[in-house]
SENUTI-334177 format. One record per residue (C-alpha): z negated, y, x; residue number from 1; residue in one letter. Coordinates in Angstrom, 3 decimals. Example, Ala and Ser with C-alpha at 12.3 -4.5 7.8 and 13.67 -1.06 7.14 Angstrom:
<pt c3="-7.800" c2="-4.500" c1="12.300" n="1" res="a"/>
<pt c3="-7.140" c2="-1.060" c1="13.670" n="2" res="s"/>
//
This chain:
<pt c3="-12.853" c2="6.072" c1="-24.479" n="1" res="x"/>
<pt c3="-10.720" c2="4.732" c1="-21.633" n="2" res="x"/>
<pt c3="-11.717" c2="5.114" c1="-18.006" n="3" res="x"/>
<pt c3="-9.246" c2="5.390" c1="-15.168" n="4" res="x"/>
<pt c3="-9.745" c2="4.524" c1="-11.525" n="5" res="x"/>
<pt c3="-8.088" c2="7.407" c1="-9.695" n="6" res="x"/>
<pt c3="-8.294" c2="5.607" c1="-6.343" n="7" res="x"/>
<pt c3="-5.511" c2="3.180" c1="-7.252" n="8" res="x"/>
<pt c3="-1.958" c2="3.943" c1="-6.178" n="9" res="x"/>
<pt c3="0.301" c2="5.129" c1="-8.961" n="10" res="x"/>
<pt c3="4.064" c2="5.359" c1="-9.232" n="11" res="x"/>
<pt c3="3.905" c2="8.879" c1="-10.602" n="12" res="x"/>
<pt c3="5.612" c2="11.690" c1="-8.741" n="13" res="x"/>
<pt c3="3.422" c2="14.275" c1="-7.080" n="14" res="x"/>
<pt c3="6.093" c2="16.922" c1="-7.426" n="15" res="x"/>
<pt c3="6.142" c2="17.463" c1="-3.658" n="16" res="x"/>
<pt c3="9.443" c2="17.571" c1="-1.863" n="17" res="x"/>
<pt c3="10.224" c2="17.601" c1="1.817" n="18" res="x"/>
<pt c3="12.594" c2="20.445" c1="2.566" n="19" res="x"/>
<pt c3="14.152" c2="20.721" c1="6.004" n="20" res="x"/>
<pt c3="14.845" c2="24.070" c1="7.572" n="21" res="x"/>
<pt c3="18.433" c2="25.037" c1="8.391" n="22" res="x"/>
<pt c3="17.712" c2="24.432" c1="12.089" n="23" res="x"/>
<pt c3="16.430" c2="20.934" c1="11.375" n="24" res="x"/>
<pt c3="19.500" c2="20.151" c1="9.265" n="25" res="x"/>
<pt c3="21.806" c2="21.379" c1="12.049" n="26" res="x"/>
<pt c3="19.896" c2="19.392" c1="14.650" n="27" res="x"/>
<pt c3="20.093" c2="16.206" c1="12.555" n="28" res="x"/>
<pt c3="23.845" c2="16.656" c1="12.093" n="29" res="x"/>
<pt c3="24.324" c2="17.331" c1="15.792" n="30" res="x"/>
<pt c3="22.312" c2="14.262" c1="16.776" n="31" res="x"/>
<pt c3="24.219" c2="12.020" c1="14.384" n="32" res="x"/>
<pt c3="27.491" c2="13.453" c1="15.678" n="33" res="x"/>
<pt c3="26.513" c2="12.675" c1="19.263" n="34" res="x"/>
<pt c3="25.559" c2="9.129" c1="18.309" n="35" res="x"/>
<pt c3="28.918" c2="8.616" c1="16.601" n="36" res="x"/>
<pt c3="30.710" c2="10.032" c1="19.638" n="37" res="x"/>
<pt c3="28.789" c2="7.745" c1="22.002" n="38" res="x"/>
<pt c3="29.607" c2="4.738" c1="19.806" n="39" res="x"/>
<pt c3="33.276" c2="5.717" c1="19.802" n="40" res="x"/>
<pt c3="33.289" c2="6.097" c1="23.592" n="41" res="x"/>
<pt c3="31.705" c2="2.664" c1="23.959" n="42" res="x"/>
<pt c3="34.346" c2="1.094" c1="21.725" n="43" res="x"/>
<pt c3="37.154" c2="2.795" c1="23.651" n="44" res="x"/>
<pt c3="35.731" c2="1.563" c1="26.969" n="45" res="x"/>
<pt c3="35.474" c2="-1.982" c1="25.622" n="46" res="x"/>
<pt c3="39.073" c2="-1.872" c1="24.396" n="47" res="x"/>
<pt c3="40.193" c2="-0.498" c1="27.748" n="48" res="x"/>
<pt c3="38.479" c2="-3.357" c1="29.562" n="49" res="x"/>
<pt c3="40.137" c2="-5.899" c1="27.277" n="50" res="x"/>
<pt c3="43.547" c2="-4.311" c1="27.802" n="51" res="x"/>
<pt c3="43.035" c2="-4.367" c1="31.565" n="52" res="x"/>
<pt c3="42.265" c2="-8.079" c1="31.404" n="53" res="x"/>
<pt c3="45.366" c2="-8.726" c1="29.314" n="54" res="x"/>
<pt c3="47.503" c2="-6.690" c1="31.716" n="55" res="x"/>
<pt c3="46.223" c2="-8.577" c1="34.737" n="56" res="x"/>
<pt c3="46.861" c2="-11.924" c1="33.028" n="57" res="x"/>
<pt c3="50.392" c2="-10.869" c1="32.108" n="58" res="x"/>
<pt c3="51.010" c2="-9.723" c1="35.683" n="59" res="x"/>
<pt c3="49.882" c2="-13.091" c1="37.012" n="60" res="x"/>
<pt c3="52.163" c2="-14.906" c1="34.580" n="61" res="x"/>
<pt c3="55.043" c2="-12.642" c1="35.525" n="62" res="x"/>
<pt c3="54.517" c2="-13.322" c1="39.245" n="63" res="x"/>
<pt c3="54.415" c2="-17.084" c1="38.664" n="64" res="x"/>
<pt c3="57.584" c2="-17.120" c1="36.587" n="65" res="x"/>
<pt c3="59.499" c2="-14.866" c1="38.986" n="66" res="x"/>
<pt c3="58.457" c2="-17.017" c1="41.969" n="67" res="x"/>
<pt c3="59.810" c2="-20.178" c1="40.337" n="68" res="x"/>
//
């Protein structure tokens, strides 16, 4: 007769599932939405800064060429 050591970890499923409540699901969606919005705002600010730098460089070039 075979003996089994029940202390060893197995890959068998226990049948347990983690089920979130509707409030938890809504909260998770809201949090992920806020994170996406913050990331989008950061990207827009970075693009705005880059465009401001380009505009200032173009203004400088324009002043130099009009002064010549």
